[in-house]
PDB file of N, CA, C and O in Angstrom:
ATOM      1  N   UNK A   1      18.467   7.786  11.770  1.00  0.00           N
ATOM      2  CA  UNK A   1      17.071   7.527  12.064  1.00  0.00           C
ATOM      3  C   UNK A   1      16.212   8.351  11.096  1.00  0.00           C
ATOM      4  O   UNK A   1      16.469   9.534  10.871  1.00  0.00           O
ATOM      5  N   UNK A   2      15.210   7.714  10.541  1.00  0.00           N
ATOM      6  CA  UNK A   2      14.285   8.372   9.611  1.00  0.00           C
ATOM      7  C   UNK A   2      13.084   8.882  10.407  1.00  0.00           C
ATOM      8  O   UNK A   2      12.421   8.114  11.103  1.00  0.00           O
ATOM      9  N   UNK A   3      12.807  10.196  10.298  1.00  0.00           N
ATOM     10  CA  UNK A   3      11.735  10.796  11.087  1.00  0.00           C
ATOM     11  C   UNK A   3      10.498  11.094  10.244  1.00  0.00           C
ATOM     12  O   UNK A   3      10.593  11.390   9.053  1.00  0.00           O
ATOM     13  N   UNK A   4       9.357  11.008  10.881  1.00  0.00           N
ATOM     14  CA  UNK A   4       8.061  11.289  10.258  1.00  0.00           C
ATOM     15  C   UNK A   4       7.945  12.779   9.947  1.00  0.00           C
ATOM     16  O   UNK A   4       8.206  13.620  10.807  1.00  0.00           O
ATOM     17  N   UNK A   5       7.556  13.097   8.727  1.00  0.00           N
ATOM     18  CA  UNK A   5       7.376  14.490   8.324  1.00  0.00           C
ATOM     19  C   UNK A   5       6.126  15.105   8.945  1.00  0.00           C
ATOM     20  O   UNK A   5       5.982  16.327   8.958  1.00  0.00           O
ATOM     21  N   UNK A   6       5.231  14.282   9.455  1.00  0.00           N
ATOM     22  CA  UNK A   6       3.981  14.766  10.030  1.00  0.00           C
ATOM     23  C   UNK A   6       4.147  15.122  11.513  1.00  0.00           C
ATOM     24  O   UNK A   6       3.777  16.215  11.942  1.00  0.00           O
ATOM     25  N   UNK A   7       4.709  14.185  12.290  1.00  0.00           N
ATOM     26  CA  UNK A   7       4.755  14.393  13.742  1.00  0.00           C
ATOM     27  C   UNK A   7       6.167  14.370  14.338  1.00  0.00           C
ATOM     28  O   UNK A   7       6.351  14.704  15.508  1.00  0.00           O
ATOM     29  N   UNK A   8       7.158  13.979  13.539  1.00  0.00           N
ATOM     30  CA  UNK A   8       8.522  13.910  14.042  1.00  0.00           C
ATOM     31  C   UNK A   8       8.873  12.599  14.711  1.00  0.00           C
ATOM     32  O   UNK A   8       9.988  12.430  15.206  1.00  0.00           O
ATOM     33  N   UNK A   9       7.922  11.659  14.729  1.00  0.00           N
ATOM     34  CA  UNK A   9       8.177  10.342  15.317  1.00  0.00           C
ATOM     35  C   UNK A   9       9.127   9.528  14.454  1.00  0.00           C
ATOM     36  O   UNK A   9       9.466   9.925  13.340  1.00  0.00           O
ATOM     37  N   UNK A  10       9.547   8.401  14.971  1.00  0.00           N
ATOM     38  CA  UNK A  10      10.478   7.523  14.263  1.00  0.00           C
ATOM     39  C   UNK A  10       9.728   6.617  13.290  1.00  0.00           C
ATOM     40  O   UNK A  10       8.707   6.025  13.639  1.00  0.00           O
ATOM     41  N   UNK A  11      10.251   6.516  12.057  1.00  0.00           N
ATOM     42  CA  UNK A  11       9.674   5.603  11.066  1.00  0.00           C
ATOM     43  C   UNK A  11      10.426   4.274  11.107  1.00  0.00           C
ATOM     44  O   UNK A  11      11.655   4.236  11.168  1.00  0.00           O
ATOM     45  N   UNK A  12       9.663   3.197  11.073  1.00  0.00           N
ATOM     46  CA  UNK A  12      10.238   1.847  11.071  1.00  0.00           C
ATOM     47  C   UNK A  12       9.668   1.075   9.894  1.00  0.00           C
ATOM     48  O   UNK A  12       8.559   1.350   9.437  1.00  0.00           O
ATOM     49  N   UNK A  13      10.434   0.105   9.407  1.00  0.00           N
ATOM     50  CA  UNK A  13       9.977  -0.759   8.317  1.00  0.00           C
ATOM     51  C   UNK A  13       8.870  -1.663   8.842  1.00  0.00           C
ATOM     52  O   UNK A  13       8.938  -2.163   9.965  1.00  0.00           O
ATOM     53  N   UNK A  14       7.855  -1.864   8.018  1.00  0.00           N
ATOM     54  CA  UNK A  14       6.751  -2.728   8.398  1.00  0.00           C
ATOM     55  C   UNK A  14       5.948  -3.129   7.176  1.00  0.00           C
ATOM     56  O   UNK A  14       6.440  -3.044   6.050  1.00  0.00           O
ATOM     57  N   UNK A  15       4.733  -3.559   7.388  1.00  0.00           N
ATOM     58  CA  UNK A  15       3.822  -3.986   6.318  1.00  0.00           C
ATOM     59  C   UNK A  15       2.490  -3.277   6.506  1.00  0.00           C
ATOM     60  O   UNK A  15       2.086  -2.974   7.629  1.00  0.00           O
ATOM     61  N   UNK A  16       1.816  -3.020   5.398  1.00  0.00           N
ATOM     62  CA  UNK A  16       0.518  -2.382   5.433  1.00  0.00           C
ATOM     63  C   UNK A  16      -0.415  -3.072   4.448  1.00  0.00           C
ATOM     64  O   UNK A  16       0.006  -3.942   3.685  1.00  0.00           O
ATOM     65  N   UNK A  17      -1.667  -2.686   4.469  1.00  0.00           N
ATOM     66  CA  UNK A  17      -2.650  -3.157   3.505  1.00  0.00           C
ATOM     67  C   UNK A  17      -3.056  -1.965   2.647  1.00  0.00           C
ATOM     68  O   UNK A  17      -3.347  -0.887   3.165  1.00  0.00           O
ATOM     69  N   UNK A  18      -3.074  -2.167   1.339  1.00  0.00           N
ATOM     70  CA  UNK A  18      -3.387  -1.120   0.369  1.00  0.00           C
ATOM     71  C   UNK A  18      -4.660  -1.532  -0.351  1.00  0.00           C
ATOM     72  O   UNK A  18      -4.759  -2.661  -0.833  1.00  0.00           O
ATOM     73  N   UNK A  19      -5.640  -0.632  -0.432  1.00  0.00           N
ATOM     74  CA  UNK A  19      -6.882  -0.970  -1.134  1.00  0.00           C
ATOM     75  C   UNK A  19      -7.272   0.153  -2.081  1.00  0.00           C
ATOM     76  O   UNK A  19      -6.985   1.325  -1.839  1.00  0.00           O
ATOM     77  N   UNK A  20      -7.939  -0.239  -3.175  1.00  0.00           N
ATOM     78  CA  UNK A  20      -8.386   0.709  -4.188  1.00  0.00           C
ATOM     79  C   UNK A  20      -9.814   0.359  -4.590  1.00  0.00           C
ATOM     80  O   UNK A  20     -10.117  -0.793  -4.902  1.00  0.00           O
ATOM     81  N   UNK A  21     -10.683   1.359  -4.579  1.00  0.00           N
ATOM     82  CA  UNK A  21     -12.066   1.218  -5.069  1.00  0.00           C
ATOM     83  C   UNK A  21     -12.040   1.532  -6.558  1.00  0.00           C
ATOM     84  O   UNK A  21     -11.626   2.619  -6.962  1.00  0.00           O
ATOM     85  N   UNK A  22     -12.484   0.577  -7.373  1.00  0.00           N
ATOM     86  CA  UNK A  22     -12.440   0.728  -8.827  1.00  0.00           C
ATOM     87  C   UNK A  22     -13.773   1.174  -9.427  1.00  0.00           C
ATOM     88  O   UNK A  22     -13.864   1.378 -10.638  1.00  0.00           O
ATOM     89  N   UNK A  23     -14.793   1.326  -8.612  1.00  0.00           N
ATOM     90  CA  UNK A  23     -16.117   1.674  -9.125  1.00  0.00           C
ATOM     91  C   UNK A  23     -16.965   0.430  -9.325  1.00  0.00           C
ATOM     92  O   UNK A  23     -18.101   0.370  -8.855  1.00  0.00           O
ATOM     93  N   UNK A  24     -16.427  -0.554 -10.013  1.00  0.00           N
ATOM     94  CA  UNK A  24     -17.120  -1.823 -10.242  1.00  0.00           C
ATOM     95  C   UNK A  24     -16.643  -2.908  -9.282  1.00  0.00           C
ATOM     96  O   UNK A  24     -17.222  -3.993  -9.228  1.00  0.00           O
ATOM     97  N   UNK A  25     -15.598  -2.618  -8.533  1.00  0.00           N
ATOM     98  CA  UNK A  25     -15.041  -3.606  -7.616  1.00  0.00           C
ATOM     99  C   UNK A  25     -13.966  -2.982  -6.748  1.00  0.00           C
ATOM    100  O   UNK A  25     -13.744  -1.771  -6.779  1.00  0.00           O
ATOM    101  N   UNK A  26     -13.311  -3.817  -5.983  1.00  0.00           N
ATOM    102  CA  UNK A  26     -12.275  -3.350  -5.067  1.00  0.00           C
ATOM    103  C   UNK A  26     -11.080  -4.305  -5.125  1.00  0.00           C
ATOM    104  O   UNK A  26     -11.231  -5.516  -5.290  1.00  0.00           O
ATOM    105  N   UNK A  27      -9.893  -3.720  -4.984  1.00  0.00           N
ATOM    106  CA  UNK A  27      -8.658  -4.498  -4.922  1.00  0.00           C
ATOM    107  C   UNK A  27      -8.048  -4.270  -3.545  1.00  0.00           C
ATOM    108  O   UNK A  27      -7.909  -3.127  -3.108  1.00  0.00           O
ATOM    109  N   UNK A  28      -7.686  -5.344  -2.865  1.00  0.00           N
ATOM    110  CA  UNK A  28      -7.022  -5.263  -1.562  1.00  0.00           C
ATOM    111  C   UNK A  28      -5.694  -6.004  -1.685  1.00  0.00           C
ATOM    112  O   UNK A  28      -5.657  -7.179  -2.049  1.00  0.00           O
ATOM    113  N   UNK A  29      -4.610  -5.301  -1.378  1.00  0.00           N
ATOM    114  CA  UNK A  29      -3.282  -5.896  -1.462  1.00  0.00           C
ATOM    115  C   UNK A  29      -2.701  -5.891  -0.056  1.00  0.00           C
ATOM    116  O   UNK A  29      -2.515  -4.836   0.550  1.00  0.00           O
ATOM    117  N   UNK A  30      -2.419  -7.077   0.448  1.00  0.00           N
ATOM    118  CA  UNK A  30      -1.942  -7.234   1.819  1.00  0.00           C
ATOM    119  C   UNK A  30      -0.430  -7.398   1.860  1.00  0.00           C
ATOM    120  O   UNK A  30       0.192  -7.743   0.855  1.00  0.00           O
ATOM    121  N   UNK A  31       0.151  -7.151   3.010  1.00  0.00           N
ATOM    122  CA  UNK A  31       1.585  -7.352   3.269  1.00  0.00           C
ATOM    123  C   UNK A  31       2.471  -6.467   2.391  1.00  0.00           C
ATOM    124  O   UNK A  31       3.521  -6.904   1.920  1.00  0.00           O
ATOM    125  N   UNK A  32       2.049  -5.240   2.178  1.00  0.00           N
ATOM    126  CA  UNK A  32       2.810  -4.291   1.359  1.00  0.00           C
ATOM    127  C   UNK A  32       3.919  -3.668   2.216  1.00  0.00           C
ATOM    128  O   UNK A  32       3.639  -3.124   3.284  1.00  0.00           O
ATOM    129  N   UNK A  33       5.177  -3.744   1.756  1.00  0.00           N
ATOM    130  CA  UNK A  33       6.273  -3.133   2.513  1.00  0.00           C
ATOM    131  C   UNK A  33       6.091  -1.619   2.599  1.00  0.00           C
ATOM    132  O   UNK A  33       5.761  -0.970   1.606  1.00  0.00           O
ATOM    133  N   UNK A  34       6.306  -1.064   3.785  1.00  0.00           N
ATOM    134  CA  UNK A  34       6.142   0.378   3.987  1.00  0.00           C
ATOM    135  C   UNK A  34       6.974   0.823   5.176  1.00  0.00           C
ATOM    136  O   UNK A  34       7.390   0.013   6.004  1.00  0.00           O
ATOM    137  N   UNK A  35       7.211   2.128   5.245  1.00  0.00           N
ATOM    138  CA  UNK A  35       7.783   2.730   6.446  1.00  0.00           C
ATOM    139  C   UNK A  35       6.603   3.290   7.229  1.00  0.00           C
ATOM    140  O   UNK A  35       5.766   4.003   6.675  1.00  0.00           O
ATOM    141  N   UNK A  36       6.536   2.967   8.517  1.00  0.00           N
ATOM    142  CA  UNK A  36       5.388   3.341   9.335  1.00  0.00           C
ATOM    143  C   UNK A  36       5.868   4.098  10.569  1.00  0.00           C
ATOM    144  O   UNK A  36       6.773   3.647  11.270  1.00  0.00           O
ATOM    145  N   UNK A  37       5.257   5.250  10.827  1.00  0.00           N
ATOM    146  CA  UNK A  37       5.615   6.059  11.989  1.00  0.00           C
ATOM    147  C   UNK A  37       5.154   5.344  13.260  1.00  0.00           C
ATOM    148  O   UNK A  37       4.003   4.923  13.369  1.00  0.00           O
ATOM    149  N   UNK A  38       6.057   5.217  14.199  1.00  0.00           N
ATOM    150  CA  UNK A  38       5.734   4.547  15.461  1.00  0.00           C
ATOM    151  C   UNK A  38       4.879   5.428  16.367  1.00  0.00           C
ATOM    152  O   UNK A  38       4.304   4.946  17.343  1.00  0.00           O
ATOM    153  N   UNK A  39       4.794   6.716  16.046  1.00  0.00           N
ATOM    154  CA  UNK A  39       4.031   7.635  16.885  1.00  0.00           C
ATOM    155  C   UNK A  39       2.615   7.884  16.351  1.00  0.00           C
ATOM    156  O   UNK A  39       1.639   7.723  17.085  1.00  0.00           O
ATOM    157  N   UNK A  40       2.502   8.274  15.083  1.00  0.00           N
ATOM    158  CA  UNK A  40       1.175   8.633  14.545  1.00  0.00           C
ATOM    159  C   UNK A  40       0.590   7.591  13.590  1.00  0.00           C
ATOM    160  O   UNK A  40      -0.596   7.650  13.265  1.00  0.00           O
ATOM    161  N   UNK A  41       1.414   6.636  13.136  1.00  0.00           N
ATOM    162  CA  UNK A  41       0.915   5.570  12.266  1.00  0.00           C
ATOM    163  C   UNK A  41       0.901   5.912  10.781  1.00  0.00           C
ATOM    164  O   UNK A  41       0.482   5.085   9.972  1.00  0.00           O
ATOM    165  N   UNK A  42       1.350   7.110  10.401  1.00  0.00           N
ATOM    166  CA  UNK A  42       1.414   7.484   8.982  1.00  0.00           C
ATOM    167  C   UNK A  42       2.314   6.491   8.241  1.00  0.00           C
ATOM    168  O   UNK A  42       3.309   6.013   8.787  1.00  0.00           O
ATOM    169  N   UNK A  43       1.950   6.188   6.988  1.00  0.00           N
ATOM    170  CA  UNK A  43       2.670   5.184   6.213  1.00  0.00           C
ATOM    171  C   UNK A  43       3.249   5.794   4.940  1.00  0.00           C
ATOM    172  O   UNK A  43       2.640   6.664   4.316  1.00  0.00           O
ATOM    173  N   UNK A  44       4.444   5.318   4.565  1.00  0.00           N
ATOM    174  CA  UNK A  44       5.090   5.724   3.316  1.00  0.00           C
ATOM    175  C   UNK A  44       5.460   4.478   2.537  1.00  0.00           C
ATOM    176  O   UNK A  44       5.978   3.507   3.090  1.00  0.00           O
ATOM    177  N   UNK A  45       5.182   4.524   1.230  1.00  0.00           N
ATOM    178  CA  UNK A  45       5.484   3.412   0.332  1.00  0.00           C
ATOM    179  C   UNK A  45       6.538   3.887  -0.659  1.00  0.00           C
ATOM    180  O   UNK A  45       6.391   4.953  -1.257  1.00  0.00           O
ATOM    181  N   UNK A  46       7.595   3.109  -0.835  1.00  0.00           N
ATOM    182  CA  UNK A  46       8.681   3.454  -1.760  1.00  0.00           C
ATOM    183  C   UNK A  46       8.186   3.414  -3.208  1.00  0.00           C
ATOM    184  O   UNK A  46       7.201   2.742  -3.513  1.00  0.00           O
ATOM    185  N   UNK A  47       8.869   4.129  -4.088  1.00  0.00           N
ATOM    186  CA  UNK A  47       8.471   4.264  -5.488  1.00  0.00           C
ATOM    187  C   UNK A  47       8.398   2.918  -6.211  1.00  0.00           C
ATOM    188  O   UNK A  47       7.473   2.692  -6.990  1.00  0.00           O
ATOM    189  N   UNK A  48       9.348   2.031  -5.968  1.00  0.00           N
ATOM    190  CA  UNK A  48       9.329   0.733  -6.651  1.00  0.00           C
ATOM    191  C   UNK A  48       8.145  -0.117  -6.198  1.00  0.00           C
ATOM    192  O   UNK A  48       7.569  -0.858  -6.996  1.00  0.00           O
ATOM    193  N   UNK A  49       7.783  -0.012  -4.926  1.00  0.00           N
ATOM    194  CA  UNK A  49       6.619  -0.733  -4.400  1.00  0.00           C
ATOM    195  C   UNK A  49       5.347  -0.132  -5.002  1.00  0.00           C
ATOM    196  O   UNK A  49       4.442  -0.870  -5.392  1.00  0.00           O
ATOM    197  N   UNK A  50       5.269   1.199  -5.081  1.00  0.00           N
ATOM    198  CA  UNK A  50       4.102   1.872  -5.658  1.00  0.00           C
ATOM    199  C   UNK A  50       3.905   1.464  -7.114  1.00  0.00           C
ATOM    200  O   UNK A  50       2.773   1.293  -7.566  1.00  0.00           O
ATOM    201  N   UNK A  51       4.999   1.309  -7.842  1.00  0.00           N
ATOM    202  CA  UNK A  51       4.912   0.889  -9.246  1.00  0.00           C
ATOM    203  C   UNK A  51       4.301  -0.512  -9.364  1.00  0.00           C
ATOM    204  O   UNK A  51       3.484  -0.767 -10.248  1.00  0.00           O
ATOM    205  N   UNK A  52       4.699  -1.399  -8.480  1.00  0.00           N
ATOM    206  CA  UNK A  52       4.135  -2.759  -8.484  1.00  0.00           C
ATOM    207  C   UNK A  52       2.665  -2.738  -8.080  1.00  0.00           C
ATOM    208  O   UNK A  52       1.861  -3.487  -8.634  1.00  0.00           O
ATOM    209  N   UNK A  53       2.304  -1.888  -7.121  1.00  0.00           N
ATOM    210  CA  UNK A  53       0.901  -1.748  -6.730  1.00  0.00           C
ATOM    211  C   UNK A  53       0.066  -1.278  -7.921  1.00  0.00           C
ATOM    212  O   UNK A  53      -1.031  -1.787  -8.148  1.00  0.00           O
ATOM    213  N   UNK A  54       0.575  -0.323  -8.671  1.00  0.00           N
ATOM    214  CA  UNK A  54      -0.126   0.174  -9.860  1.00  0.00           C
ATOM    215  C   UNK A  54      -0.331  -0.941 -10.879  1.00  0.00           C
ATOM    216  O   UNK A  54      -1.390  -1.032 -11.501  1.00  0.00           O
ATOM    217  N   UNK A  55       0.681  -1.789 -11.049  1.00  0.00           N
ATOM    218  CA  UNK A  55       0.575  -2.912 -11.992  1.00  0.00           C
ATOM    219  C   UNK A  55      -0.523  -3.886 -11.548  1.00  0.00           C
ATOM    220  O   UNK A  55      -1.320  -4.338 -12.370  1.00  0.00           O
ATOM    221  N   UNK A  56      -0.564  -4.205 -10.263  1.00  0.00           N
ATOM    222  CA  UNK A  56      -1.565  -5.128  -9.728  1.00  0.00           C
ATOM    223  C   UNK A  56      -2.969  -4.549  -9.903  1.00  0.00           C
ATOM    224  O   UNK A  56      -3.886  -5.255 -10.324  1.00  0.00           O
ATOM    225  N   UNK A  57      -3.135  -3.272  -9.581  1.00  0.00           N
ATOM    226  CA  UNK A  57      -4.442  -2.615  -9.708  1.00  0.00           C
ATOM    227  C   UNK A  57      -4.879  -2.566 -11.174  1.00  0.00           C
ATOM    228  O   UNK A  57      -6.048  -2.800 -11.480  1.00  0.00           O
ATOM    229  N   UNK A  58      -3.958  -2.269 -12.065  1.00  0.00           N
ATOM    230  CA  UNK A  58      -4.295  -2.207 -13.489  1.00  0.00           C
ATOM    231  C   UNK A  58      -4.743  -3.576 -14.014  1.00  0.00           C
ATOM    232  O   UNK A  58      -5.658  -3.650 -14.835  1.00  0.00           O
ATOM    233  N   UNK A  59      -4.113  -4.653 -13.553  1.00  0.00           N
ATOM    234  CA  UNK A  59      -4.528  -6.007 -13.955  1.00  0.00           C
ATOM    235  C   UNK A  59      -5.951  -6.288 -13.487  1.00  0.00           C
ATOM    236  O   UNK A  59      -6.756  -6.830 -14.244  1.00  0.00           O
ATOM    237  N   UNK A  60      -6.267  -5.925 -12.251  1.00  0.00           N
ATOM    238  CA  UNK A  60      -7.622  -6.133 -11.722  1.00  0.00           C
ATOM    239  C   UNK A  60      -8.628  -5.300 -12.500  1.00  0.00           C
ATOM    240  O   UNK A  60      -9.726  -5.771 -12.797  1.00  0.00           O
ATOM    241  N   UNK A  61      -8.263  -4.064 -12.833  1.00  0.00           N
ATOM    242  CA  UNK A  61      -9.148  -3.180 -13.614  1.00  0.00           C
ATOM    243  C   UNK A  61      -9.399  -3.786 -15.000  1.00  0.00           C
ATOM    244  O   UNK A  61     -10.530  -3.799 -15.485  1.00  0.00           O
ATOM    245  N   UNK A  62      -8.361  -4.271 -15.611  1.00  0.00           N
ATOM    246  CA  UNK A  62      -8.448  -4.864 -16.948  1.00  0.00           C
ATOM    247  C   UNK A  62      -9.318  -6.122 -16.947  1.00  0.00           C
ATOM    248  O   UNK A  62     -10.069  -6.370 -17.891  1.00  0.00           O
ATOM    249  N   UNK A  63      -9.208  -6.907 -15.880  1.00  0.00           N
ATOM    250  CA  UNK A  63      -9.969  -8.160 -15.771  1.00  0.00           C
ATOM    251  C   UNK A  63     -11.373  -7.954 -15.210  1.00  0.00           C
ATOM    252  O   UNK A  63     -12.139  -8.911 -15.085  1.00  0.00           O
ATOM    253  N   UNK A  64     -11.720  -6.689 -14.865  1.00  0.00           N
ATOM    254  CA  UNK A  64     -13.047  -6.345 -14.332  1.00  0.00           C
ATOM    255  C   UNK A  64     -13.425  -7.201 -13.126  1.00  0.00           C
ATOM    256  O   UNK A  64     -14.565  -7.648 -13.002  1.00  0.00           O
ATOM    257  N   UNK A  65     -12.460  -7.423 -12.244  1.00  0.00           N
ATOM    258  CA  UNK A  65     -12.726  -8.231 -11.059  1.00  0.00           C
ATOM    259  C   UNK A  65     -13.533  -7.433 -10.046  1.00  0.00           C
ATOM    260  O   UNK A  65     -13.233  -6.270  -9.775  1.00  0.00           O
ATOM    261  N   UNK A  66     -14.554  -8.066  -9.492  1.00  0.00           N
ATOM    262  CA  UNK A  66     -15.390  -7.393  -8.500  1.00  0.00           C
ATOM    263  C   UNK A  66     -14.659  -7.277  -7.164  1.00  0.00           C
ATOM    264  O   UNK A  66     -14.696  -6.236  -6.508  1.00  0.00           O
ATOM    265  N   UNK A  67     -13.992  -8.371  -6.773  1.00  0.00           N
ATOM    266  CA  UNK A  67     -13.187  -8.365  -5.550  1.00  0.00           C
ATOM    267  C   UNK A  67     -11.897  -9.109  -5.846  1.00  0.00           C
ATOM    268  O   UNK A  67     -11.913 -10.236  -6.340  1.00  0.00           O
ATOM    269  N   UNK A  68     -10.781  -8.467  -5.538  1.00  0.00           N
ATOM    270  CA  UNK A  68      -9.462  -9.094  -5.714  1.00  0.00           C
ATOM    271  C   UNK A  68      -8.679  -8.841  -4.447  1.00  0.00           C
ATOM    272  O   UNK A  68      -8.467  -7.692  -4.059  1.00  0.00           O
ATOM    273  N   UNK A  69      -8.244  -9.925  -3.792  1.00  0.00           N
ATOM    274  CA  UNK A  69      -7.410  -9.814  -2.600  1.00  0.00           C
ATOM    275  C   UNK A  69      -6.136 -10.598  -2.887  1.00  0.00           C
ATOM    276  O   UNK A  69      -6.183 -11.801  -3.145  1.00  0.00           O
ATOM    277  N   UNK A  70      -4.990  -9.908  -2.839  1.00  0.00           N
ATOM    278  CA  UNK A  70      -3.725 -10.549  -3.139  1.00  0.00           C
ATOM    279  C   UNK A  70      -2.694 -10.163  -2.090  1.00  0.00           C
ATOM    280  O   UNK A  70      -2.844  -9.154  -1.400  1.00  0.00           O
ATOM    281  N   UNK A  71      -1.651 -10.970  -1.973  1.00  0.00           N
ATOM    282  CA  UNK A  71      -0.524 -10.658  -1.096  1.00  0.00           C
ATOM    283  C   UNK A  71       0.582 -10.070  -1.958  1.00  0.00           C
ATOM    284  O   UNK A  71       0.870 -10.582  -3.039  1.00  0.00           O
ATOM    285  N   UNK A  72       1.200  -9.003  -1.486  1.00  0.00           N
ATOM    286  CA  UNK A  72       2.320  -8.390  -2.189  1.00  0.00           C
ATOM    287  C   UNK A  72       3.502  -9.351  -2.161  1.00  0.00           C
ATOM    288  O   UNK A  72       3.801  -9.945  -1.125  1.00  0.00           O
ATOM    289  N   UNK A  73       4.166  -9.502  -3.288  1.00  0.00           N
ATOM    290  CA  UNK A  73       5.313 -10.436  -3.334  1.00  0.00           C
ATOM    291  C   UNK A  73       6.609  -9.702  -3.256  1.00  0.00           C
ATOM    292  O   UNK A  73       7.672 -10.322  -3.280  1.00  0.00           O
TER     293      UNK A  73
END
């Protein structure tokens, strides 16, 4: 069992929404895989998922999108 480093609760696989304010716009990425504490709700994103999130955000920054809402694949 994987335990939460914050409260000691149990972490379970789930999905979250990740958003970034770019100054000129915002990126919202839905259905992001994460481990979520069943007790306090703290979320952890794996390194490979974080790398993909960075790629998506960088594309939105490059394209100067005011609002970008995408689903994580």
